[in-house]
C-alpha positions in Angstrom: 14.9 18.4 -11.9 14.7 21.3 -14.3 11.0 21.6 -14.7 9.4 24.2 -12.4 7.5 22.7 -9.5 3.8 23.0 -9.2 2.8 25.1 -6.2 1.4 22.1 -4.2 4.6 20.2 -4.7 6.7 23.2 -3.8 4.7 23.6 -0.6 4.9 19.9 0.3 8.7 20.0 0.0 8.8 23.3 1.9 6.7 21.8 4.7 9.0 18.8 5.0 12.1 21.1 5.2 11.1 21.7 8.8 11.2 18.0 9.6 9.2 14.8 9.1 5.4 15.0 8.9 2.5 12.6 8.4 -0.3 13.2 5.9 -2.6 15.3 8.1 0.3 17.3 9.3 1.3 18.0 5.7 -2.3 19.1 4.8 -2.3 21.5 7.7 1.2 22.8 7.1 0.6 23.4 3.3 -2.6 25.3 4.2 -0.7 27.4 6.7 2.2 28.1 4.3 -0.2 29.2 1.6 -2.4 31.3 3.9 -5.2 28.9 3.0 -4.9 29.3 -0.8 -3.8 25.7 -1.3 -6.0 22.9 0.2 -4.8 19.4 -0.3 -7.3 16.7 -0.4 -6.1 13.3 0.9 -6.3 11.7 -2.6 -4.2 14.5 -4.1 -1.7 14.5 -1.2 -1.1 10.8 -1.3 -0.7 10.7 -5.1 1.9 13.5 -4.8 3.6 11.7 -1.9 3.8 8.5 -4.0 5.3 10.5 -6.9 7.8 12.4 -4.8 8.9 9.1 -3.1 9.3 7.5 -6.5 11.4 10.5 -7.6 13.5 10.1 -4.4 12.7 13.7 -3.3 11.1 12.4 -0.1 11.3 9.2 1.9 9.3 7.4 4.5 10.9 8.3 7.9 8.9 6.0 10.0 5.5 4.4 10.5 3.4 4.0 13.6 -0.1 2.7 14.4 -2.4 5.3 16.0 -6.0 4.3 16.9 -5.6 1.2 14.8 -4.5 3.1 11.7 -1.1 3.3 10.1 0.5 6.8 10.2 3.4 7.2 7.9 5.9 10.1 8.4 7.7 11.5 5.4 11.0 13.4 5.3 12.8 15.5 2.7 15.8 13.7 1.1 19.1 15.4 0.2 17.9 15.3 -3.4 14.6 16.8 -2.4 16.4 19.6 -0.5 18.5 20.3 -3.6 15.4 20.5 -5.8 13.7 22.8 -3.3 16.7 25.1 -3.1 17.0 25.3 -6.9 13.3 26.1 -7.2 13.5 28.7 -4.4 16.3 30.4 -6.3 14.4 30.3 -9.6 11.4 31.9 -7.9 13.6 34.5 -6.2 15.1 35.5 -9.5 11.6 35.8 -11.0 10.5 38.0 -8.1 13.5 40.2 -8.5 13.0 40.7 -12.2 9.3 41.5 -11.8 10.0 43.9 -8.8 12.7 45.7 -10.8 10.4 46.3 -13.7 7.5 47.3 -11.5 9.8 49.7 -9.7 10.6 51.4 -13.0 6.9 52.0 -13.5 6.6 53.6 -10.1 5.0 50.6 -8.3 6.1 49.9 -4.8 8.2 46.7 -4.2 6.6 43.9 -2.3 6.5 44.2 1.5 9.5 42.5 3.1 11.3 42.1 -0.3 14.8 43.2 -1.0 14.4 42.7 -4.7 
C-alpha cells in the first residue's frame, strides 16, 4: 500500500500491533494512543474494520458471545504489520526532515526525538 494512511487507520493498526482487540477495546486504545484527539464512533470504526479486513490488513481472530451480543476480536495480519511498518518509517523520515529544518532556524527538536 503506497498511499499514506489516514490517522485513524494508522492508529487502528497500531492498536492491533499489541494483540487482538474487540471494537470497544479498539475505540479505547485509539483514544489513548492519540491522547484523546481521535475518537472513533462505532459506525466509523466498523466501516474501517470492514475495509481493513477486505484489504487483508487485519483478520478476525475469534468471536464470542458476551451478554447475548457477539464480540468479534480483530488481529493484525502480516500484510497489515508490513503496511504499518512502512507507514511508520515514512512518518519517521518526515519528522526527521522537519526537525532538521526547524533546527537550522533555531527551534528546539521535539522532546524525546533523535531526529
